[in-house]
N, C-alpha and C positions, 0 to 999 in steps of 0.2 A: 379068190383067194390072194392074198399079198403075201411074198415072201419075206421074212425079217431082213432088215437092213444089215449090213455086214458089220463087224465089229471095226471102229475107228482106228487106223494105223497110229500108232504113238510113239514117238522117236525112245530107243531103250539105250542105255550105254553101249551094248554092243554093236548098236548101228554107229553110233558115233565112234567106237573106237574103229570101226570098219572104214570110215570117212577119214580117219586119221592115218590108218594102213594104205589106202587108195592115193592119199596125197603123197606120203613119203616114199612110196614106190615110183610115183610119178616122177616126183622131183628126183629120183635116184636114176632114172631112165629103165627102171625095171619091171617086168611083167606085173599086172594087178593081181593082188592077192585074191584067193577064192571069199565067198561070202560065209561067214559065220554057218557054222553047223546046228541044225536042231539041237538040243531045245533052246540055243538061244538066239534063234533067229528063224522064226516059225511065220514066215509070209507067204500066203499061197500065190504060185506063180500067177494066176488071174488077177491076183490084186492090183486095183486102181486107186490112185490119190492123188492129192495136191501135195507139192513136195518143195522147199524153199531150205536150203543149206546156208548159213550164217557162220562167216569165220570171224572170230575177234580175236585181237592182240592185246598183250601186254606191253603198253610202252617200255621201251629201254630204260632201265634203272627202276623200274617199279618191282616191287615183289607184294602178292596179294596179299601175304598176312601181315605187312607192314602198315597196311591202309588202315587210317584210324577216322576216314572222313565219313566212312558209311557209305562213300558211292563207289559205283562199280568202275574200278580203273581199267576197263578194258574197252577198246576201241572197234569200231567195225573196220574189218580188213577184206571182206569180200562177202557178197550175199547175190545169189542166183537160184530162180526155182519157176514154178509155173503154178498157176491158179487152175489151170485146166487139168482134171483129173487126166491119168496117164498110167502106161504100167510102173507100178512102182518101183519093183526090183530094177530095172534099167533106168530110172532116174536115179535110183540111189547109187549107182554102179557109174553114173556120169557126174551128176552135180556136184560132188565134194571137189574133184577137180577144175571143173568149169568155174565154181566161186573163188576158186584160190587163183585161178590164173587168167582168167577171160572175163572178169568183172571189170569194165571199162574205167570204173572210178579211180582204180587202183592199178599200180603196177603189179605183175605177178608175185605170189608168195614166193621168197627164196627159201633153200634149206636152213639158213640162219633164222628164220623167224619162225619155224615149226614148232621149237619148245616155248615160245611165247603165245602159241594160239590156244 
């Protein structure tokens, strides 16, 4: 018999907030925060998945509420991930900072940019 496939991992608001927490503590040279506790972050330690972290930034002088063009004003600021499934928890603890400071297409994200991400 076949075992049922595990439920797919889908990004949650708590995972996104955790990514921001990881980035801001990194930029402040502070220790990383602990991951959110259940029930907000229920990912088995054995979970394996692909993962991409994408940072988008609002250009200076833009305000999302003032946009009337219907176009997304945000621009790519960094993106790193993997198509090879791997330990999800480890990837979620690593890739937010890597995408922000090691994407070779961009200079590292600075403290002054975080509020526009």
